[in-house]
C-alpha positions as CSV (number, residue, x, y, z in Angstrom):
1,M,102.1,62.7,87.4
2,G,102.3,64.3,84.0
3,A,99.4,66.6,84.6
4,I,101.2,67.7,87.9
5,I,104.5,68.7,85.4
6,L,102.6,69.8,82.3
7,D,99.6,71.9,84.1
8,P,102.7,74.5,84.9
9,L,104.3,74.5,82.5
10,A,100.8,75.3,80.6
11,A,99.9,78.1,82.6
12,I,103.4,79.6,81.9
13,G,103.2,79.6,78.6
14,R,99.8,81.1,78.8
15,M,101.1,83.8,80.8
16,V,104.1,84.3,78.2
17,G,101.9,84.2,75.1
18,G,99.6,86.6,76.7
19,A,102.4,89.4,77.5
20,C,103.8,89.0,73.5
21,R,100.1,89.6,72.5
22,A,100.0,92.8,74.5
23,V,103.2,93.8,73.5
24,G,102.7,93.3,69.7
25,G,99.2,95.0,70.6
26,V,100.5,97.9,71.5
27,A,103.3,98.5,69.2
28,L,100.8,98.2,66.4
29,F,98.7,100.3,68.3
30,A,101.0,102.9,68.6
31,L,102.6,102.6,65.2
32,E,98.9,103.4,63.6
33,A,98.8,106.2,65.8
34,I,102.0,107.9,65.1
35,S,101.4,107.0,61.2
36,H,98.0,109.5,61.3
37,L,100.2,112.2,62.7
38,F,101.6,112.5,58.9
39,R,98.4,112.0,57.1
40,P,95.0,114.8,57.2
41,P,93.0,115.7,58.7
42,F,94.5,117.1,62.1
43,Y,92.4,117.5,65.1
44,G,93.7,120.8,66.1
45,R,91.0,121.7,68.8
46,L,91.4,118.2,70.4
47,F,95.2,118.7,70.3
48,W,94.8,121.7,72.2
49,Q,92.3,120.4,74.7
50,S,94.8,117.6,75.8
51,F,97.5,120.1,76.0
52,I,95.8,122.1,78.3
53,E,94.5,119.2,80.2
54,V,97.8,117.4,80.4
55,A,100.5,120.9,81.0
56,W,98.1,123.3,82.3
57,F,96.0,121.1,85.2
58,S,98.9,118.5,86.2
59,L,100.9,121.4,86.8
60,P,99.6,121.9,90.5
61,V,100.2,118.5,91.5
62,V,103.8,118.5,90.0
63,A,104.5,121.4,91.4
64,L,104.0,120.4,95.1
65,T,105.6,117.3,94.0
66,A,108.3,118.9,93.3
67,V,108.9,121.6,95.9
68,F,108.6,119.2,98.4
69,T,111.1,116.4,97.0
70,G,113.6,119.2,96.2
71,M,113.1,120.1,100.4
72,V,113.5,116.8,101.4
73,L,116.6,115.8,99.3
74,A,118.2,118.9,100.4
75,L,117.6,117.6,104.2
76,Q,118.7,114.7,103.4
77,S,121.6,115.0,101.8
78,Y,122.6,117.4,103.9
79,T,122.2,114.6,107.0
80,G,124.3,112.2,105.1
81,F,126.8,114.6,103.8
82,A,127.4,116.3,107.4
83,R,129.1,112.5,108.7
84,F,131.9,112.8,106.4
85,N,132.3,117.1,106.2
86,A,131.1,117.3,102.6
87,Q,127.9,119.6,103.3
88,S,129.0,121.7,100.4
89,A,128.3,119.5,97.4
90,V,124.4,119.7,98.8
91,A,123.1,121.7,96.2
92,S,125.3,120.0,93.7
93,V,123.4,116.8,94.8
94,V,120.1,118.3,94.8
95,V,120.2,119.7,91.2
96,I,122.1,116.7,89.6
97,S,118.9,114.4,91.2
98,L,116.4,116.6,90.1
99,V,117.3,117.6,87.0
100,R,118.7,113.7,85.6
101,E,115.9,111.7,87.8
102,L,113.7,112.7,90.3
103,G,111.9,115.4,88.3
104,P,111.1,113.8,85.5
105,V,109.8,110.4,86.9
106,L,108.2,111.8,89.6
107,A,106.1,114.2,87.6
108,A,105.3,111.3,85.2
109,L,104.0,109.3,87.8
110,M,101.7,112.0,88.9
111,V,100.8,112.6,85.8
112,A,100.1,109.2,85.0
113,G,97.6,109.4,87.9
114,R,96.0,111.8,86.5
115,I,96.0,111.9,83.1
116,G,96.7,108.2,82.0
117,A,93.3,107.3,84.4
118,S,91.6,110.4,82.6
119,F,92.4,109.2,78.9
120,A,91.9,105.6,79.7
121,A,87.7,106.2,81.4
122,V,87.2,109.0,78.4
123,I,88.0,106.4,75.9
124,G,86.8,103.1,78.0
125,T,83.5,105.2,78.5
126,M,83.4,105.6,74.6
127,R,83.7,102.1,73.7
128,V,81.4,100.6,76.0
129,T,78.8,102.9,74.8
130,D,80.0,102.4,71.1
131,Q,80.4,106.0,70.5
132,I,84.1,105.0,69.0
133,D,82.0,102.8,66.3
134,A,79.5,105.6,65.8
135,L,82.8,107.7,64.9
136,T,83.6,105.1,62.5
137,T,80.1,105.1,60.7
138,L,80.4,108.9,60.5
139,S,83.2,108.3,58.6
140,T,85.6,109.5,61.0
141,N,89.1,107.2,62.0
142,P,88.7,106.7,65.6
143,M,92.3,106.3,66.0
144,K,93.2,109.9,63.9
145,Y,90.5,111.6,66.3
146,L,90.9,109.9,69.8
147,V,94.3,108.9,69.9
148,T,96.9,110.6,67.9
149,P,96.0,114.3,69.4
150,R,96.7,112.8,72.7
151,L,99.7,111.1,72.0
152,L,101.3,114.1,70.3
153,A,99.8,116.3,73.4
154,A,101.2,114.7,76.0
155,T,104.7,114.0,74.5
156,L,104.9,118.0,74.1
157,A,103.3,118.5,77.1
158,M,105.6,116.5,79.8
159,P,109.1,118.5,78.7
160,L,107.2,121.7,80.1
161,L,106.1,120.2,83.0
162,V,109.4,118.8,84.0
163,V,111.5,122.2,83.3
164,V,108.6,123.9,85.9
165,A,109.7,120.8,87.9
166,D,112.9,121.2,88.1
167,V,112.8,124.5,88.8
168,L,110.5,124.6,91.5
169,G,112.5,121.4,93.2
170,V,115.5,123.2,93.0
171,M,114.0,126.6,95.3
172,G,112.8,124.0,97.4
173,G,116.3,122.8,97.7
174,W,117.2,126.3,98.2
175,L,114.8,127.4,101.1
176,I,115.8,124.6,103.1
177,G,119.6,125.2,102.2
178,T,119.4,128.7,103.1
179,F,117.1,129.3,105.9
180,K,117.6,126.0,107.9
181,L,120.8,124.6,107.0
182,G,123.0,127.8,107.0
183,F,123.9,127.9,103.3
184,V,124.8,131.3,102.3
185,S,122.0,132.0,99.1
186,A,125.0,133.1,96.3
187,A,127.3,130.3,97.3
188,Y,124.5,127.5,97.0
189,L,123.0,129.0,93.8
190,K,126.7,129.7,92.4
191,S,127.3,125.7,93.3
192,T,124.0,124.5,91.7
193,F,125.1,126.1,88.4
194,D,128.6,125.3,88.7
195,F,127.9,121.7,89.0
196,L,124.6,121.4,85.8
197,E,125.6,120.7,82.5
198,T,123.7,120.6,79.3
199,D,123.6,116.7,79.0
200,D,121.9,116.6,82.2
201,V,118.9,118.9,81.0
202,V,119.1,117.3,77.7
203,S,119.0,113.8,79.5
204,G,115.8,114.8,81.5
205,L,114.1,116.8,78.7
206,V,114.2,113.4,76.4
207,K,113.0,111.3,79.5
208,A,110.1,113.4,79.7
209,A,109.3,113.2,76.3
210,V,109.2,109.5,76.4
211,F,107.3,108.8,79.4
212,G,104.5,111.6,78.3
213,F,104.3,109.0,75.1
214,I,103.8,106.3,76.7
215,I,101.4,107.9,79.8
216,A,98.9,108.7,76.7
217,L,99.8,105.6,74.9
218,M,99.2,103.1,77.5
219,G,95.6,105.3,78.8
220,T,94.9,105.6,75.3
221,W,95.7,101.8,74.4
222,C,93.4,100.6,77.7
223,G,90.7,102.7,77.0
224,Y,90.2,101.8,73.3
225,N,90.3,97.8,74.2
226,S,88.1,98.3,77.2
227,K,84.8,96.4,77.6
228,G,82.2,94.8,79.7
229,G,80.5,98.2,81.1
230,A,81.5,100.0,83.9
231,Q,83.5,97.7,85.3
232,G,85.4,97.3,82.2
233,V,86.1,100.7,82.2
234,G,87.4,100.9,85.8
235,N,89.5,97.6,84.8
236,A,91.2,99.8,82.1
237,T,91.8,103.0,84.2
238,T,93.7,100.6,86.7
239,S,95.8,99.0,84.1
240,A,96.3,102.1,82.4
241,V,97.6,103.8,85.5
242,V,100.1,100.8,86.8
243,A,101.0,99.9,83.2
244,S,102.7,103.6,82.6
245,S,104.4,103.5,86.5
246,I,105.8,100.1,85.3
247,L,107.3,101.4,82.3
248,I,108.2,104.6,83.4
249,L,110.1,103.1,85.7
250,A,112.0,100.9,83.5
251,L,112.4,103.0,80.9
252,D,113.8,105.0,83.3
253,Y,116.6,102.8,83.6
254,V,117.1,102.2,79.9
255,L,117.6,105.6,79.0
256,T,119.9,106.5,81.8
257,E,121.7,103.5,80.6
258,I,121.9,105.2,77.2
259,F,122.9,108.6,78.0
260,F,125.3,107.7,81.1
261,A,126.9,104.9,80.6
262,Q,130.3,105.1,80.1
């Protein structure tokens, strides 16, 4: 009888303990990587390679996502507001939704699926093939060489991607508003800019930087701690994408609470 009660409690305890160890491990990993930003040497070539990979090669998927999101948002907003004769609010809803929430979140989720998986796969392959140990043998700090440049690159690149996503998302809403829903172009654009505030843009860019850091952190951490050959690399890649996506959505709420809670 005691085993029936204690076994589930023991399992829950093991899960909680494992979660605490993982959180602590990630936090220490992040602190060590950040500390290398302030200590030479800095591998500029690796930083620019990672920056181009995040900012440039992720641009097509982020752009397409933003355009169609803006188009769908405008169409759905018009359908809902038409019930209350409030169609004039479509432009303001589209721009605020995109700049505050949908632009940063959707861009981050797309980048997590592409870049988080890439970072985990590259570093995980280096781990299981002992290339990381070889770096240590050559007196090269693996954290400084593999992790820090990627963290900095993703943190700086994500706000740029979100700016592009916001502009293209608003453009998608404008296209639907003017060519399908019958809005006057000048009036639609005026309503867009009248309702857009500096705080909206700043909050979206801060979210983008945080999300970029999280994507790179989880990708590099999962890859750095992978084991078990090819299967381990695959598991690390999956874990990086899943963990990044969950943390993006959770931190989106936290940051929204910080910026807009009354």
